[in-house]
C-alpha positions in Angstrom: 101.5 85.5 26.8 98.6 86.7 28.9 100.9 87.7 31.7 103.0 89.8 29.3 99.9 91.6 28.0 98.7 92.2 31.5 102.1 93.6 32.5 102.1 95.9 29.5 98.6 97.1 30.3 99.7 97.8 34.0 102.8 99.6 32.8 100.8 101.7 30.4 98.2 102.5 33.1 101.0 103.4 35.5 102.5 105.9 32.9 99.1 107.4 32.3 98.5 107.8 36.1 101.9 109.4 36.5 101.2 111.9 33.7 97.7 112.7 34.9 97.4 112.1 38.6 100.8 113.3 39.8 100.5 116.8 38.3 97.0 117.2 39.8 98.3 116.0 43.2 101.2 118.5 43.0 99.0 121.4 42.1 96.6 120.4 44.9 99.5 120.2 47.4 100.9 123.6 46.2 97.4 125.2 46.5 96.9 123.8 50.0 100.4 124.9 51.0 99.6 128.5 50.0 96.5 128.4 52.2 97.3 129.6 55.7 94.5 127.9 57.6 94.5 128.2 61.3 94.7 125.2 63.5 91.2 126.0 65.0 89.7 126.2 61.5 91.4 122.9 60.5 90.0 121.2 63.6 86.5 122.6 63.0 86.6 121.5 59.3 87.7 118.1 60.5 84.9 117.8 62.9 82.4 119.1 60.3 83.6 116.5 57.8 83.2 113.8 60.4 79.7 115.1 61.4 78.6 115.1 57.7 79.9 111.7 56.8 78.7 110.1 60.0 75.4 111.9 59.6 75.0 110.2 56.2 75.9 106.8 57.7 73.4 107.5 60.5 70.6 108.2 58.0 71.4 105.1 56.1 71.4 103.1 59.3 68.1 104.6 60.4 66.6 103.7 56.9 67.8 100.1 57.1 66.5 99.7 60.7 63.2 101.3 59.8 62.6 99.1 56.7 63.8 96.1 58.6 61.2 96.8 61.3 58.5 97.2 58.6 59.6 94.0 57.0 59.4 92.3 60.3 55.9 93.6 60.9 54.9 92.1 57.5 56.5 88.9 58.6 54.3 88.9 61.7 51.3 89.6 59.5 52.2 86.6 57.3 52.4 84.4 60.3 49.0 85.6 61.4 47.7 84.8 57.9 49.1 81.3 58.1 47.5 80.8 61.5 44.1 82.0 60.2 44.1 79.8 57.1 41.3 77.3 57.1 40.5 74.4 54.7 36.8 74.1 53.9 35.6 71.4 51.6 39.0 71.0 50.1 39.4 74.7 49.5 41.6 77.2 51.2 39.9 80.1 53.0 41.9 83.2 54.1 40.6 86.0 56.3 40.9 89.0 53.9 41.4 91.8 56.5 45.1 90.6 56.9 45.9 91.4 53.3 46.7 95.2 53.5 50.0 95.6 51.6 50.6 91.9 51.4 50.2 89.5 48.5 50.8 85.8 48.5 50.9 82.6 46.5 50.2 79.2 48.2 50.8 75.9 46.6 50.6 72.3 47.8 54.1 70.9 48.0 53.4 67.3 47.1 51.0 67.9 44.2 52.5 71.3 43.2 48.9 72.6 42.8 48.4 76.3 43.3 45.6 76.8 45.7 45.8 80.6 46.1 47.6 83.4 44.2 47.0 87.1 44.3 50.6 88.1 43.4 50.5 90.7 40.7 53.3 89.1 38.7 53.2 88.7 34.9 56.4 87.1 33.3 55.6 89.0 30.1 55.6 92.4 31.8 58.5 94.5 33.0 57.9 93.3 36.6 60.6 90.9 37.8 62.0 89.4 40.9 65.6 90.1 41.9 67.1 88.4 45.0 63.7 88.5 46.7 63.0 92.2 45.9 60.3 92.9 43.4 61.1 96.0 41.2 58.4 97.6 39.0 60.2 99.6 36.3 57.0 100.9 34.5 55.0 102.2 37.5 56.0 104.3 40.5 53.2 102.7 42.5 55.4 99.8 43.7 58.9 101.0 44.6 60.0 98.2 46.9 58.4 94.8 47.2 60.1 92.1 49.3 59.6 88.4 48.6 59.7 85.8 51.4 59.0 82.1 51.3 57.5 80.1 54.2 56.5 76.5 54.7 53.5 75.5 56.8 51.1 72.6 57.5 47.3 72.6 57.2 45.5 69.4 58.1 48.7 67.4 57.8 49.3 68.7 54.3 52.5 70.6 53.5 52.1 73.9 51.8 54.6 76.4 50.4 53.7 80.1 50.7 55.4 82.9 48.8 54.6 86.2 50.5 55.2 89.7 48.9 55.6 92.6 51.3 54.9 96.0 49.6 57.1 98.4 51.5 56.4 101.3 49.2 54.3 103.0 51.7 56.9 102.6 54.4 59.5 103.9 51.9 57.5 107.1 51.3 56.8 107.5 55.0 60.5 107.4 55.7 61.2 109.9 52.9 58.7 112.3 54.5 60.3 111.7 57.9 63.9 112.0 56.4 63.7 115.8 55.9 62.6 116.2 59.5 65.5 114.1 60.6 68.0 116.1 58.5 66.7 119.4 59.8 67.0 118.0 63.4 70.5 116.7 62.7 71.5 120.1 61.2 70.3 121.8 64.4 72.3 119.3 66.5 75.4 119.8 64.3 75.1 123.6 64.7 74.9 123.2 68.4 77.9 120.9 68.4 79.9 123.3 66.2 79.0 126.2 68.5 80.0 124.3 71.6 83.1 122.9 69.8 84.3 126.4 68.9 84.3 127.3 72.6 86.2 124.1 73.4 88.6 124.9 70.5 89.2 128.3 72.0 90.0 126.8 75.3 92.2 124.2 73.6 94.1 126.8 71.5 94.5 129.4 74.3 97.6 127.6 75.9 99.2 127.5 72.4 98.5 131.2 71.9 100.1 131.9 75.3 103.1 129.8 74.3 103.4 131.6 71.0 103.2 135.0 72.8 105.9 133.9 75.3 108.1 132.7 72.4 107.8 136.0 70.6 109.0 137.8 73.7 112.1 135.7 74.0 115.4 137.5 73.3 119.0 137.1 74.4 118.4 139.5 77.2 115.4 137.8 78.8 116.3 134.2 78.0 117.1 133.4 81.6 113.7 134.7 82.9 111.1 133.8 80.2 109.6 130.3 80.4 106.3 128.8 79.2 103.7 128.7 81.9 102.5 125.2 82.4 99.9 125.9 85.2 96.5 124.8 84.1 97.9 123.1 81.0 97.1 119.4 80.7 98.1 116.3 78.9 100.2 116.6 75.7 100.3 120.4 75.9 101.9 120.2 79.3 104.4 117.7 78.0 105.1 120.0 75.1 105.6 123.0 77.4 108.0 121.1 79.6 110.0 120.0 76.6 110.2 123.6 75.3 111.2 124.8 78.7 113.9 122.2 78.9 115.1 123.2 75.4 115.2 126.8 76.6 117.3 125.8 79.6 119.8 124.0 77.3 119.9 127.0 74.9 120.4 129.4 77.9 123.3 127.1 79.2 124.8 127.0 75.7 124.4 130.7 75.2 126.0 131.5 78.6 128.7 129.1 77.9 129.4 130.8 74.5 129.4 134.2 76.2 131.8 133.0 78.8 134.0 131.3 76.1 134.2 134.6 74.1 134.9 136.6 77.3 137.6 134.2 78.5 139.2 134.0 75.0 139.2 137.8 74.7 140.8 138.0 78.2 143.5 135.4 77.4 144.3 137.2 74.1 144.4 140.6 75.7 147.5 139.9 77.7 149.8 138.7 74.9 148.5 141.5 72.6 149.2 144.0 75.3 152.7 142.6 75.8 153.4 142.7 72.0 152.1 146.3 71.7 154.2 147.3 74.7 157.4 145.9 73.3 156.6 147.3 69.8 156.3 150.7 71.3 159.6 150.1 73.2 161.3 149.1 69.9 159.8 152.2 68.2 161.4 154.4 70.8 164.8 152.9 71.7 165.1 149.6 69.7 167.2 151.0 66.9 169.9 152.4 69.3 169.8 149.9 72.2 170.8 146.3 71.3 169.7 145.1 74.8 166.2 146.5 74.4 166.1 145.2 70.8 167.0 141.6 71.8 164.6 141.6 74.8 161.8 142.9 72.7 162.3 140.4 70.0 162.3 137.4 72.5 159.2 138.7 74.3 157.3 139.2 71.0 158.3 135.7 69.8 157.2 134.2 73.1 153.9 136.0 73.1 153.3 135.1 69.5 153.8 131.5 70.2 151.5 131.7 73.1 148.8 133.4 70.9 149.4 130.8 68.2 148.9 127.9 70.7 145.8 129.6 72.1 144.3 130.2 68.7 144.9 126.6 67.6 143.2 125.3 70.7 140.3 127.6 70.1 140.0 126.5 66.5 140.0 122.9 67.6 137.2 123.5 70.2 135.3 125.5 67.6 135.4 122.7 65.1 134.2 120.3 67.8 131.3 122.5 68.7 130.3 122.9 65.1 130.5 119.1 64.5 133.1 119.7 61.8 136.0 118.0 63.6 137.2 115.0 61.6 139.6 112.4 63.0 141.7 110.2 60.7 141.5 106.8 62.5 143.5 103.7 61.8 145.0 100.8 63.7 148.4 101.4 65.3 150.6 100.4 68.2 150.5 102.9 71.1 153.8 101.8 72.7 156.2 103.5 70.1 154.3 106.8 70.4 154.5 106.8 74.2 158.2 105.9 74.1 158.8 108.9 71.9 156.9 111.2 74.3 158.9 109.8 77.2 162.2 110.6 75.5 161.0 114.1 74.6 159.9 114.8 78.1 163.3 113.7 79.5 165.0 116.1 77.2 162.7 119.0 77.9 162.1 118.4 81.6 165.6 117.3 82.6 165.1 118.7 86.1 162.2 116.2 86.7 162.6 112.5 87.4 160.8 110.8 84.5 160.0 107.2 84.9 158.4 104.7 82.5 158.5 101.3 84.1 155.7 99.7 82.1 155.3 100.3 78.3 153.4 97.4 76.8 152.4 96.8 73.2 148.7 97.6 72.6 147.1 98.1 69.2 144.1 100.5 69.1 142.0 102.1 66.4 142.2 105.9 66.5 143.7 109.1 65.3 147.4 108.9 66.2 148.1 112.6 66.0 145.1 113.6 68.0 145.8 111.0 70.8 149.4 112.1 70.8 148.2 115.7 71.3 145.9 114.6 74.2 148.6 112.6 76.0 151.1 115.4 75.5 148.7 117.7 77.3 148.6 115.4 80.3 152.4 115.1 80.4 152.9 118.8 80.0 150.5 119.5 82.8 152.4 117.0 85.0 155.6 119.0 84.2 154.0 122.4 84.7 152.4 121.7 88.0 155.4 119.9 89.6 158.7 121.2 90.8 162.4 120.4 90.3 163.1 116.9 91.6 159.5 115.7 91.5 158.7 112.4 89.9 156.6 111.9 86.8 155.6 108.4 85.9 154.2 107.4 82.5 152.6 104.0 81.9 151.2 102.3 78.9 149.4 99.0 79.8 147.4 96.5 77.8 144.4 95.6 79.9 142.5 92.8 77.9 143.1 94.7 74.7 142.2 98.1 76.0 145.0 100.7 76.1 145.4 102.3 79.6 147.7 105.4 79.7 148.7 106.6 83.2 150.4 110.0 83.8 151.2 110.4 87.5 153.2 113.2 89.2 154.2 114.2 92.7 153.4 117.9 92.1 151.1 120.4 93.8 147.9 118.3 93.4 144.3 119.5 93.4 141.5 120.1 95.8 138.1 118.4 95.3 136.7 121.6 94.0 139.4 121.8 91.4 138.8 118.2 90.2 135.1 119.1 89.5 136.1 121.9 87.2 139.5 121.0 85.6 137.9 120.0 82.3 135.9 123.3 82.1 137.2 125.7 79.5 139.5 128.4 80.8 139.3 127.1 84.3 142.4 127.7 86.4 142.5 127.1 90.2 143.3 129.8 92.6 146.5 128.0 93.7 147.7 128.0 90.1 147.0 131.7 89.6 148.7 132.6 92.8 151.9 130.9 91.7 151.8 132.7 88.3 152.0 129.4 86.4 151.4 130.1 82.7 148.5 128.6 80.8 145.1 129.2 79.3 143.0 126.5 81.0 142.1 124.9 77.6 144.4 122.0 77.5 142.4 119.5 79.6 139.1 120.4 78.0 140.7 119.8 74.6 142.3 116.4 75.7 138.9 115.3 77.1 137.2 115.9 73.7 139.9 113.8 72.0 139.5 110.9 74.4 135.7 111.0 74.3 135.9 111.1 70.4 137.6 107.7 70.8 134.9 106.5 73.2 137.5 106.6 76.0 137.4 107.4 79.7 139.4 109.6 82.0 139.9 109.0 85.7 141.4 111.6 88.0 143.0 110.9 91.4 144.6 113.8 93.2 145.7 114.9 96.7 146.4 118.5 97.4 150.2 119.1 97.8 150.9 115.4 97.1 150.3 114.9 93.4 147.9 113.9 90.6 147.2 110.9 88.5 145.4 110.9 85.1 144.3 107.4 83.9 143.2 107.4 80.2 141.5 104.3 78.8 141.0 103.8 75.1 138.9 100.7 74.3 140.0 98.1 71.8 136.7 98.1 70.0 136.5 99.8 66.7 133.9 102.6 66.8 
């Protein structure tokens, strides 16, 4: 029952806090977000806050140490009094010059007889003891009185002494000294702030230089403008290096995009020019000359298909670059798909010797259409860069569950320089261009993206004038 009431109370308190505290917090955050405070001002305010709070703690610490020292002095005085106590004819004699600011009560422990008492304590008055500290609520004459009990022996008799230390004078002395300490601390804080502002300026200067450099950055000077890290230290140097590396990546990406647009425009220019040429030819003589008409139609159809193929590849690459390319993955057997492509290749490239000696069952997880498109690119390249009578070998092997597709030809091969760039967009070797072999130089880059999207690997082995092998590995693991 009590737990239920407590839970209800906590729930009610939570609702009240949500209704009261949250709106205040939101208004505060909104207000602070509208304030455009500089970093230097925020740092200075933070330092000032620390100086004030720690200054208060410092004053409290000094007060505690000062009063502890005064209390210790009174303790020494009490010890001196105990040492000076004498018993004369059964009476206790105390040297009175020790008694400045100190009162005491002495009683015999065994008989409980009080032999001396000058403590101004009346149980009927407003004076009272509280944890050893004597507070006087009626008079300001005694602000702080500390009580301490000591046991001692006089002439083999045990006595109990209650000593009261009046620290009121010490308290007032500290108050008079406190204002001097505060003024001194304010002077020190002002000196720290002045010195700190200079240090802040030195600290902020590299950031201001970085900001000015960033403001000067444009597409035209991206290759030349970088943050100067000379003289910069620690985290700011690391930040400048990170920003420079980021600018290098942006420059590379920007130059790549420029090259991509330039190459795409160049590749589209040729079929467009051909289509325009044949359109003009049709406009002049197509209606009366059937031979011109047929030639123009075939040329326009061929160039249209070329443009369509190029545009589809560009769209695929664009989706990949924008991270919008989605693959529909599922488990399937790679062997039937490779068998179909072998049959298609034999029909289309009947003047090549197509071999498929090893086609093994291997189940993988991936996008069947995308992988078919990638393997088709490798096979088409093998056909394109080989001659009549050359051999093209297609293998599908199961290597411990991984699918390994090999496309090998005995065509023109590649140089080491070509191998380093064959997956670059729009790259075509000089040998290929000199032989007027058609293509855009996008196929291999597109195939590589598909294979990498399946966490696969591509190995290339080639000898110039002797042939090329592409070995594609698709892992069995599901990614």
